[in-house]
Each structure stands twice: as C-alpha cells, then as structure tokens.
C-alpha positions as CSV (number, residue, x, y, z in Angstrom):
1,M,119.2,126.3,67.9
2,S,120.1,126.8,71.6
3,A,118.4,124.4,74.0
4,N,118.1,127.3,76.4
5,T,116.5,129.5,73.8
6,V,114.0,126.7,73.0
7,A,113.1,126.4,76.7
8,S,112.6,130.1,77.1
9,I,110.1,130.6,74.3
10,L,107.5,128.1,75.7
11,L,104.8,130.5,76.3
12,P,101.4,129.3,77.5
13,R,98.6,130.8,75.5
14,T,97.4,132.9,78.4
15,R,100.8,134.6,78.7
16,A,101.5,135.2,75.0
17,T,100.6,138.9,75.1
18,R,102.3,139.9,78.3
19,H,104.8,142.6,78.5
20,K,108.2,142.2,77.1
21,K,109.9,142.5,80.5
22,N,108.0,139.3,81.7
23,V,109.3,137.6,78.6
24,F,112.8,138.5,79.9
25,L,112.1,137.0,83.2
26,A,111.1,133.8,81.5
27,L,114.4,133.9,79.6
28,V,116.3,134.3,82.8
29,S,114.4,131.6,84.6
30,S,114.5,129.1,81.7
31,T,118.2,129.5,81.3
32,F,118.5,128.6,85.0
33,C,115.9,125.7,84.8
34,S,117.7,124.0,81.9
35,S,120.6,123.2,84.2
36,V,118.8,121.4,86.9
37,Y,119.5,117.9,85.6
38,A,122.5,116.4,84.0
39,N,120.8,115.5,80.7
40,P,121.7,115.9,77.0
41,Q,120.2,119.3,76.7
42,H,122.2,120.4,79.8
43,Y,125.5,119.3,78.1
44,R,124.6,121.1,74.9
45,T,124.2,124.4,76.7
46,S,128.0,124.7,76.9
47,W,128.4,124.4,73.1
48,P,128.8,127.5,71.0
49,A,125.5,128.6,69.5
50,A,126.7,127.7,65.9
51,V,127.6,124.2,67.0
52,Q,124.2,123.7,68.5
53,D,122.5,124.9,65.3
54,R,124.8,122.6,63.2
55,W,123.9,119.7,65.5
56,A,120.2,120.3,65.0
57,M,120.6,120.5,61.2
58,L,122.6,117.2,61.1
59,R,120.0,115.6,63.3
60,D,117.3,116.6,60.8
61,E,119.4,115.2,58.0
62,R,119.9,111.9,59.7
63,V,116.2,111.6,60.3
64,S,115.2,112.5,56.7
65,Q,117.8,110.2,55.1
66,G,116.1,107.7,52.9
67,H,112.6,109.2,53.3
68,P,111.9,113.0,53.1
69,L,110.3,114.8,56.0
70,I,106.5,114.8,55.9
71,T,104.0,117.1,57.4
72,T,102.6,115.4,60.4
73,M,100.6,118.1,62.1
74,P,99.0,120.8,59.9
75,D,98.2,124.2,61.3
76,G,97.5,127.7,60.1
77,N,101.2,128.3,59.2
78,G,101.8,125.3,57.1
79,G,102.4,122.5,59.6
80,V,105.4,121.1,61.4
81,Q,107.7,118.4,60.0
82,C,108.8,115.7,62.4
83,G,109.9,112.8,60.2
84,T,108.3,109.6,59.0
85,P,106.1,107.6,61.3
86,D,107.4,104.2,62.2
87,E,105.1,101.6,63.8
88,G,108.2,100.0,65.5
89,Q,109.2,103.2,67.0
90,P,106.5,104.9,69.1
91,M,108.6,107.9,69.7
92,W,109.7,108.3,66.2
93,F,109.0,112.1,66.2
94,T,111.7,112.7,68.9
95,Q,114.4,112.2,66.3
96,G,112.9,114.9,64.1
97,G,113.2,117.5,66.8
98,C,109.6,117.3,67.9
99,S,107.7,116.6,71.1
100,L,104.0,116.3,72.2
101,A,102.6,119.4,73.6
102,S,102.0,118.9,77.3
103,Q,99.6,121.8,77.4
104,D,97.8,124.3,75.1
105,L,100.6,126.7,74.2
106,T,102.0,129.3,71.8
107,Y,105.6,128.9,70.9
108,V,108.3,130.0,68.5
109,D,109.4,127.5,65.8
110,M,113.0,128.5,64.9
111,S,113.8,125.2,63.1
112,G,113.5,126.6,59.5
113,N,115.0,129.6,57.7
114,T,112.0,131.7,59.0
115,T,111.0,132.0,62.6
116,V,107.3,131.0,62.9
117,I,105.0,131.6,65.8
118,R,102.8,128.5,66.3
119,T,99.9,127.5,68.5
120,A,99.2,124.0,69.5
121,A,96.7,122.1,71.7
122,K,97.6,119.6,74.4
123,G,98.8,116.4,72.7
124,D,99.7,118.0,69.3
125,L,103.1,117.4,67.7
126,I,105.3,120.5,68.2
127,K,108.7,121.5,66.8
128,L,110.3,121.7,70.1
129,T,112.8,119.4,71.8
130,C,112.7,118.5,75.4
131,D,114.3,115.6,77.3
132,D,110.9,114.0,77.5
133,V,108.3,112.9,75.1
134,Y,106.2,115.8,76.3
135,C,107.3,119.5,76.1
136,P,107.3,121.5,78.3
137,I,108.3,118.6,80.6
138,P,105.1,118.0,82.8
139,A,105.4,118.9,86.4
140,R,105.5,116.2,88.9
141,L,103.8,117.1,92.2
142,D,105.7,116.0,95.3
143,C,103.4,114.0,97.6
144,Y,106.1,114.1,100.3
145,E,105.8,117.9,100.6
146,Q,102.2,117.9,99.8
147,P,100.7,115.0,101.8
148,G,97.3,113.8,100.9
149,I,97.3,114.6,97.1
150,C,97.4,111.0,96.0
151,S,94.1,109.5,94.9
152,S,92.5,106.5,96.5
153,D,94.1,104.1,93.9
154,E,97.6,105.6,94.4
155,W,100.3,105.5,97.0
156,C,103.1,107.9,97.7
157,M,106.5,106.5,96.5
158,I,109.3,108.4,98.1
159,D,113.0,108.6,97.1
160,I,115.6,109.3,99.8
161,H,119.2,110.1,99.1
162,E,122.1,111.6,100.9
163,R,121.6,115.4,101.0
164,W,124.7,117.1,99.5
165,G,123.1,120.5,99.4
166,P,124.4,123.4,97.3
167,W,127.5,123.9,99.3
168,A,130.6,124.3,97.1
169,M,128.6,123.0,94.1
170,D,129.6,125.8,91.7
171,R,132.1,124.6,89.1
172,D,134.8,126.8,90.8
173,G,133.8,125.5,94.3
174,S,131.9,128.4,95.5
175,T,128.5,128.4,97.1
176,P,125.7,130.3,95.4
177,Q,124.0,133.0,97.5
178,W,120.4,132.0,96.9
179,E,118.7,134.4,99.3
180,Y,120.1,137.3,97.1
181,C,119.4,135.5,93.8
182,Y,115.8,134.7,94.7
183,G,115.1,138.2,96.2
184,A,116.6,140.1,93.4
185,A,115.1,138.1,90.5
186,D,112.0,140.2,89.9
187,F,113.8,143.4,90.2
188,V,116.6,142.4,87.7
189,A,114.0,141.1,85.3
190,N,112.4,144.5,85.2
191,S,115.6,146.4,85.0
192,T,117.4,147.9,81.9
193,D,120.7,148.3,83.7
194,E,123.0,146.1,81.6
195,A,125.7,146.0,84.2
196,L,123.3,144.8,86.9
197,I,121.9,142.2,84.5
198,A,125.4,141.0,83.6
199,S,126.4,140.8,87.3
200,Y,123.2,139.0,88.2
201,N,123.7,136.5,85.3
202,A,127.3,135.8,86.4
203,D,126.5,135.5,90.1
204,C,123.1,133.7,90.0
205,I,123.0,131.9,86.6
206,A,126.0,131.6,84.4
207,S,128.5,130.8,87.1
208,T,126.2,128.4,88.8
209,I,125.3,126.3,85.8
210,G,128.3,123.9,86.1
211,D,127.0,120.4,86.5
212,Y,124.7,121.1,89.4
213,G,122.6,124.2,88.6
214,I,119.5,124.9,90.7
215,K,116.2,125.9,89.2
216,L,115.3,129.5,89.9
217,G,111.7,129.9,91.1
218,P,109.4,129.7,94.2
219,K,109.5,126.7,96.5
220,T,112.2,124.9,94.5
221,E,114.7,122.7,96.3
222,A,116.8,120.8,93.8
223,W,118.9,119.4,96.7
224,K,116.2,118.2,99.0
225,P,116.9,114.7,100.3
226,I,113.3,113.3,100.0
227,R,110.8,113.7,97.2
228,G,107.6,111.8,96.5
229,R,105.6,110.7,93.6
230,C,102.0,109.4,93.4
231,V,102.0,106.1,91.5
232,A,99.1,103.6,90.9
233,F,98.9,100.5,93.0
234,R,99.6,97.3,91.3
235,K,96.5,95.2,90.4
236,A,95.8,91.5,91.0
237,E,98.2,89.1,89.1
238,Q,100.7,91.9,88.3
239,S,104.3,91.8,89.5
240,C,105.4,93.5,92.7
241,I,108.3,93.9,95.0
242,G,108.0,92.3,98.4
243,N,105.6,93.4,100.9
244,P,105.6,96.9,102.4
245,L,107.3,97.1,105.8
246,E,104.7,96.6,108.5
247,F,104.7,96.1,112.3
248,G,102.4,93.2,112.9
249,P,99.9,93.8,115.7
250,F,101.5,97.2,116.3
251,E,100.8,98.5,112.8
252,D,98.0,100.8,114.0
253,E,100.3,102.4,116.5
254,F,103.6,102.4,114.7
255,G,102.7,102.2,111.0
256,L,104.6,104.5,108.7
257,N,103.2,107.1,106.3
258,Y,105.1,105.7,103.3
259,A,105.5,102.2,102.1
260,R,109.0,100.6,102.4
261,E,110.5,97.3,101.7
262,Q,111.0,95.0,104.6
263,N,114.6,96.0,105.0
264,G,113.5,99.6,105.5
265,W,114.6,101.0,102.1
266,P,112.1,103.0,100.1
267,F,110.6,101.3,97.1
268,P,112.8,101.9,94.0
269,R,110.0,101.1,91.6
270,P,106.2,101.7,91.7
271,L,105.5,98.1,92.4
272,V,103.4,98.1,95.6
273,C,100.1,96.1,95.5
274,G,96.9,97.9,95.9
275,P,94.5,97.7,98.9
276,G,93.2,94.2,99.5
277,L,96.1,92.7,97.7
278,T,99.4,91.4,99.1
279,C,102.7,90.6,97.3
280,T,103.8,87.0,97.5
281,G,107.5,88.1,97.5
282,A,110.5,86.9,95.5
283,D,111.0,83.7,97.7
284,F,107.5,82.5,97.0
285,E,108.7,79.9,94.6
286,V,105.3,78.8,93.1
287,R,104.1,82.4,92.3
288,P,107.1,84.7,92.9
289,S,106.5,88.4,93.4
290,T,102.8,88.5,92.4
291,C,100.0,90.6,93.7
292,V,97.3,88.3,95.0
293,I,94.1,88.9,96.8
294,Q,94.6,88.7,100.6
295,R,93.0,85.7,102.3
296,P,90.7,87.0,104.9
297,P,91.4,86.0,108.5
298,N,88.9,83.8,110.4
299,T,87.7,82.0,107.3
300,C,87.7,78.3,106.4
301,F,87.1,78.1,102.7
302,D,84.9,75.3,101.3
303,G,86.4,73.0,98.7
304,P,85.7,69.7,97.0
305,W,88.2,67.7,98.9
306,W,87.3,68.2,102.6
307,D,84.8,69.3,105.1
308,S,84.9,73.0,106.2
309,T,81.6,73.1,108.0
310,E,83.2,73.4,111.5
311,C,85.6,76.4,111.6
312,P,87.0,77.1,115.1
313,R,87.7,80.9,114.7
314,T,84.1,81.5,113.6
315,E,82.5,79.7,116.6
316,S,80.5,81.9,118.9
317,D,82.7,81.2,121.9
318,A,86.0,81.8,120.1
319,P,88.2,84.5,121.7
320,K,89.3,87.7,119.9
321,G,92.5,85.9,119.0
322,G,93.4,82.2,119.2
323,L,91.3,79.4,120.6
324,T,89.7,78.3,123.8
325,M,91.1,75.2,125.5
326,N,88.0,73.3,124.5
327,Q,88.6,74.3,120.9
328,V,92.2,73.2,121.1
329,V,91.2,69.8,122.5
330,E,88.6,69.5,119.7
331,A,91.3,70.3,117.1
332,L,93.6,67.8,118.7
333,R,91.2,64.9,118.5
334,R,91.1,65.4,114.8
335,A,94.8,65.9,114.3
336,I,95.4,62.7,116.2
337,L,93.7,60.8,113.4
338,L,96.3,61.8,110.8
339,Y,97.7,58.9,108.9
340,P,98.6,58.3,105.2
341,G,95.2,57.8,103.5
342,E,96.5,55.5,100.9
343,I,97.6,53.0,103.6
344,A,94.6,53.2,106.0
345,S,92.1,55.8,107.0
346,P,89.8,56.3,110.1
347,G,86.8,55.3,107.9
348,E,88.0,51.7,107.4
349,C,88.6,48.9,109.8
350,A,92.2,48.3,108.9
351,Y,93.0,51.7,110.6
352,W,91.7,50.4,113.9
353,N,92.9,46.8,113.9
354,R,95.6,46.9,116.7
355,T,96.5,43.3,115.9
356,S,97.9,44.2,112.4
357,N,101.1,45.9,111.5
358,V,99.0,48.8,110.0
359,G,97.0,49.2,113.2
360,V,100.2,49.2,115.3
361,S,101.7,51.8,113.0
362,V,98.5,54.0,113.4
363,L,98.8,53.9,117.1
364,A,102.4,54.8,117.1
365,T,101.6,57.8,114.8
366,Q,98.8,58.8,117.1
367,H,101.3,58.8,120.1
368,R,103.7,60.8,118.0
369,I,101.3,63.8,117.3
370,Y,100.2,63.7,120.8
371,N,103.7,64.0,122.0
372,I,104.4,66.9,119.7
373,A,101.2,68.7,120.9
374,A,102.1,68.1,124.5
375,A,105.6,69.5,124.1
376,L,104.1,72.7,122.5
377,W,101.1,73.0,124.9
378,P,100.8,76.7,126.1
379,T,100.8,76.0,129.8
380,Q,100.9,79.7,130.5
381,L,97.4,79.9,129.1
382,F,95.6,76.6,129.9
383,D,95.5,73.7,132.4
384,E,97.7,70.8,131.5
385,I,97.0,68.9,128.3
386,P,94.6,65.9,128.7
387,S,96.3,62.6,128.8
388,F,96.7,60.5,125.6
389,D,94.1,58.1,126.8
390,E,91.6,61.0,127.7
391,V,92.0,62.4,124.2
392,M,91.5,58.9,122.6
393,R,88.3,58.5,124.6
394,L,86.9,61.4,122.7
395,I,87.4,59.6,119.3
396,P,84.7,57.4,117.9
397,D,86.5,54.0,118.0
398,P,84.8,50.9,116.5
399,N,86.9,48.7,118.7
400,L,84.4,49.7,121.5
401,F,81.7,47.8,119.7
402,G,83.5,44.6,118.7
403,S,86.5,42.8,117.5
404,P,88.4,43.5,114.3
405,S,86.4,40.8,112.5
406,D,83.2,42.3,113.9
407,C,84.3,45.6,112.4
408,V,84.7,44.1,109.0
409,A,81.4,42.3,109.2
410,Q,79.4,45.4,110.4
411,A,81.1,48.3,108.7
412,D,78.8,48.3,105.7
413,V,75.7,47.7,107.8
414,P,73.8,51.0,107.9
415,G,73.0,52.2,111.4
416,S,75.2,49.7,113.2
417,D,77.4,51.1,116.0
418,I,80.5,50.2,114.1
419,N,79.2,51.9,110.9
420,Q,78.4,55.0,112.8
421,A,81.8,55.0,114.7
422,L,83.7,54.6,111.4
423,A,81.6,57.4,109.7
424,S,82.1,59.8,112.7
425,A,85.8,59.2,112.8
426,A,86.1,59.7,109.0
427,T,84.3,62.9,109.4
428,L,86.6,64.2,112.0
429,S,89.6,63.2,110.1
430,S,88.5,65.1,106.9
431,Q,88.6,68.6,108.6
432,P,92.1,69.8,107.9
433,N,91.3,73.4,108.9
434,Q,91.1,72.0,112.4
435,V,94.6,70.6,112.0
436,W,96.0,73.9,110.8
437,S,94.1,75.7,113.6
438,L,95.9,73.5,116.2
439,V,99.3,74.1,114.4
440,H,99.1,77.8,114.3
441,F,97.6,78.3,117.7
442,L,100.3,76.1,119.4
443,I,103.1,77.8,117.5
444,H,101.9,81.4,117.8
445,N,101.6,81.1,121.6
446,Q,105.1,80.0,122.6
447,V,107.1,81.7,125.2
448,A,110.7,82.8,124.6
449,P,113.2,81.3,124.6
450,L,112.1,78.0,123.2
451,S,113.5,75.0,124.9
452,P,115.4,72.5,122.7
453,K,112.4,70.2,123.1
454,R,110.1,72.7,121.8
455,V,112.3,73.6,118.9
456,A,112.4,69.9,118.0
457,A,108.6,69.6,118.4
458,S,108.0,72.4,115.8
459,R,110.4,70.7,113.3
460,S,108.8,67.3,114.0
461,L,105.4,68.8,113.5
462,A,106.4,69.8,109.9
463,A,107.9,66.4,109.2
464,H,104.8,64.6,110.7
465,L,102.5,66.5,108.2
466,S,104.8,65.6,105.4
467,E,104.6,61.9,106.4
468,S,101.2,61.4,107.9
469,F,98.7,63.9,106.4
470,W,95.9,61.7,105.0
471,C,95.8,63.3,101.5
472,D,98.7,61.9,99.6
473,D,98.6,64.6,97.0
474,C,98.7,67.4,99.6
475,R,101.3,65.6,101.7
476,G,103.5,65.3,98.6
477,F,103.3,69.0,97.7
478,F,104.0,69.9,101.3
479,S,107.1,67.8,101.2
480,V,108.3,68.9,97.8
481,G,106.9,72.5,97.6
482,V,107.5,73.5,101.2
483,I,110.1,71.4,103.1
484,E,112.3,70.7,100.0
485,V,112.4,74.4,99.2
486,Y,112.4,76.1,102.5
487,G,113.6,73.4,104.8
488,L,112.1,72.4,108.2
489,P,111.3,75.1,110.8
490,P,114.4,76.8,112.0
491,L,116.7,75.8,114.9
492,S,116.1,79.3,116.4
493,T,114.9,79.7,120.0
494,N,112.9,82.6,119.0
495,P,109.1,81.6,118.8
496,E,108.4,84.3,116.2
497,D,110.8,82.7,113.8
498,H,108.9,79.4,114.0
499,A,105.5,81.1,113.7
500,H,106.7,82.9,110.7
501,W,107.9,79.7,109.0
502,W,104.5,78.0,109.6
503,W,102.7,81.0,108.3
504,Y,104.8,81.1,105.2
505,G,104.7,77.4,104.6
506,H,101.0,77.3,104.8
507,N,100.7,80.1,102.3
508,V,102.9,78.1,99.9
509,A,100.9,75.0,100.4
510,S,97.5,76.7,100.1
511,E,98.3,77.9,96.6
512,H,97.8,74.4,95.2
513,V,94.9,73.1,97.4
514,A,91.5,72.4,96.0
515,S,89.8,75.1,98.0
516,T,92.0,77.6,96.1
517,R,92.0,76.1,92.7
518,G,88.6,74.4,92.7
519,G,90.3,71.0,92.1
520,H,93.8,69.6,91.3
521,P,96.3,72.2,90.2
522,W,97.0,70.2,87.1
523,I,93.3,70.4,86.2
524,H,92.7,74.2,87.1
525,E,95.2,77.0,86.9
526,L,94.6,80.1,88.9
527,G,92.5,82.7,87.1
528,E,91.4,80.3,84.3
529,R,88.1,81.6,82.8
530,D,85.9,78.7,83.6
531,V,86.8,78.3,87.1
532,A,88.1,81.8,88.2
533,S,84.8,82.9,89.8
534,F,84.9,79.8,92.1
535,Q,88.5,80.2,93.3
536,N,89.3,81.4,96.8
537,P,92.2,83.6,97.9
538,F,95.0,81.7,99.5
539,F,97.7,84.2,100.8
540,M,97.3,85.5,104.3
541,T,99.3,88.4,105.5
542,W,101.6,88.0,108.5
543,K,99.8,90.6,110.4
544,D,96.5,88.9,110.0
545,A,98.0,85.6,111.1
546,V,99.4,87.2,114.2
547,D,96.2,88.8,115.1
548,M,94.1,85.7,114.4
549,W,96.2,83.1,116.3
550,T,97.8,84.9,119.2
551,Y,95.6,84.3,122.3
552,N,93.6,87.4,123.2
553,N,90.4,86.9,125.2
554,H,89.5,90.5,125.4
C-alpha cells in the first residue's frame, strides 16, 4: 500500500461526505505533505506501488511469525489486527502497521483483500501507518510565530538553524515557483483538465518531491530558520541544562523572549527549570544539573548550628542594595573573631590569653582578617575603615576585666563581667551570616581594575575561611568541596569574576549546611521524608546576588 495513498485517505469524520473534488484536493495536498521530512515513509514513496505492497505484506508476516495476528480493537466491521501485545514493547502495534488515532476520524483500511471504511475515536488503534505513534501526526503549534500560546507552566523552546530556503532545492537543481503553486492549487483541484493536472503535478508536486519537498497549504514555511515549541518547565529535583541566559541587574531592560543557554545557543532539549526554580548547572559537583528552589534574597535562614537572629539585609536601615557603613563594621567585628573552634573559641579563656601560643595565634589571625578587609574596603562608598584597635574596642574582651587567671576563675560565675564578656563574644562569633554579608558586600563593590593587592586579598579571604572558620565541619567542606574543586578566586583583575566565584562557592557550600539539611549532611539527605518540610533552599541566583549586594541607597 502506498504511503501517499494512506496519508491521503485520512478523512476527519466531519469531512467524510464532502464532494469528490475536495477528496482530490486532499490527495494532491497529502502527496505533497508526505515529502516534507526525510523519513522512512518519504523514502518509500519512490518505490513502485507493487514494491510498497510487498513490503507491507512482509512486514505483517514478520510481525505475526510465531504468534498469529489477533483482533485488538473491535468495531462494526470486524476489528483491526495489529499484532500481539508485548509488555516490554509499548509501541508493539506499530510493527503491525497500526497507529493510535490522534483524532476522531473515518478512514479507508486497505490492508486486507477487501477495502474497508472504518471509524475510530481519538486514542483507538487504527490500521494506518504514520511516522509517529499517532496518526495523523498531531500538529505542533509554533510558539515563535504565535507568541503567547504557551500556558503558565510552559516555556517556548526555539530551534534556530541556517536558513537554506527553497532555492535550487529541486532534485534537478531548479527552484519551485511557489506563488503559482499556492495560487493555482484550488483551481487545479476542481478541474477535470487532465493535461492541466498533469502539468501542475509535474511542476508543483512530482518534480519537487526530491529530498526536500515543501508542504502545500496555507502559512506553511518548511524552510523557516526559527520554530518554537511549548514544553513543560522542569520541576524541583529533575534534571536540567544550565541556567537560561540572563543579564543580571539589567534583566528587566534587556531580557530576551526565549530562554537560551549562557553561551547564547537555544536550548536543544526541554530542560529549563520552572518559575521559582534554578538549575545548579553541570559544574555544580555536589548536585550537578538539578532544578532546585531558588534561595530568596535578603534572608538569613535559621538552623540548629548557629544564630541567625541578626540579619543585616533585613534591618530597617539597610539600603536597597548592599550595607551601610555601620552594618559593615558590625559584620567586621564578628568576622574578626574567626578562629578554628576545635583549638579555641571566643567563649573560652584560652582564646583571649595573649601570654599563650594559642592567644598569640588568635591575635595574628585577627590581624590577618582585618588586613584583608582593609585591602578590600570600598573607599569610593565610605570613609576609611576604622583602625584595628578601634574595631577591637568594639569586641567584648574579658581581658578588660582581669588577668588570664581571673578569666579562668570567673568564666563560670554567672553574672560576672568576665562571664558576660565571654558570652557576648561567643554570641557574636556564632553568626556566620554576618561573615558572609561582609564577604559578599566587599567583593561586589570593587572598582575595576583590581589592583594586585586586592586580587590577593580576595584569594586570601577564601584561604582564611578554609583555615579559620570556627566550625571545623563547615571549614572542611569549604576546603574540600569548594577550593579543592574550583580553586581559589581567580587571578583576574575583573571584579565581577571574583564576585561570581564567591557567589558560586557560597552556593556550593550552602548545599551541605545545617540550615539547608536540618543537620549534618550524613544524617539528612535533601528531600528525605522526615525532614524535607524543614529544609531551606540553598541556591541563590547570580542576579539576586548582584541586586542584593551591590550598593544602592536609592
């Protein structure tokens, strides 16, 4: 049976009784349509009719070999035979010359010795072959040419290719005259002039089939360079490809209509995360290319390991973007307390004993973080950074109330000055959101080009956190999960490159923290049933980071 003939006899139920001349037009159109794509049916159209019939018969013999054909869908004419269902082959019926009806239709079954007119409802098995599980092949609306047709849970995925056009695309190298072919189609379909019909077929159908035929019909452009398809957004915890191309704080002004990869190419697969989700990307080693809920900006999440009660960006005097100078100094007086907690912490006397090796090491560490902050201080925004001594005077220091031996004696005395100083210092040191606020604010407000000293300060800051953050588990993961995988911040003099490294590194680190997992990552996996409802989103988008940390007082 001819593939063209099969295609031409697909008659929707509402058209079944139309005049014979309209059937002829369908024959003309379908002959043309069958050649739009280089598919198996297309290749078979060049076979002699008897070869096509023999091919179909042998196909049915192969399918029925070993188990006879069975009736799979009864109807008023005895049913259609499509083969034997196979649980391991969901499309088993396609090998028996059958498809699923994509619409209610009336069609001609010419598979047997007797031609039978059949009716089928959408979804029924039908004795027709299309290059698709459904027949007729369902139309795919083009959201590029028809913007706005996608639903709220879909996006428009576009495909762009070099536009060859129909020029010289006939097999003999000629160029079809489509204005004439389109304009004359209705007239020819209603004509009985055999010479006219033969010439029309030769000029507009037969000679243009070749390998590059164009579908005859209204608003059809087989050679258009861009087409669009509505596809569903990916959901949380599903795989994805990168993040759609965006333009940071300029997104509202310059944002594109269609999602693209960061390199500018259209997405080759329907793997874009839905609204409120973001893709971690292939380089995100701990959870590569996964749709995750976006971490909202200006939020310090609570967690069992630290104090998030003071969150700089949520304070009433916080600017639209970034921090005030007072907030930066407040963050600095917390960051200056960083020191490996398993050696000594601000809540114990050993940390403050300047006569011991540990105390001397603490003081050197405090000078180091101060020097880093001073090198990165945004002098274009604020006055000069307070001196080291001025910052230290803002710290509750038990040495102001006695000697190291007095500290040991009074540390555990409720209400004593030393007891209160240690408790206050310990409180300040256990607010890592303040440390991160300082880091991001300083890095996001650098002026290009960075001096060698500022480049070194950014890199030293990362090394400092890997050595001196009080939480050893967090420090270890930052060293192994961030620096070991992605290296230190770049040697680039472009401030944005450094801001991007810190944004990405923080996202990687946050995936394992207690305020994301609800505890240690070896205790709780993301999404585990008993803890999922308590887990917080960890991945912030670059755009949100830029908007949140770039100083903007208006």
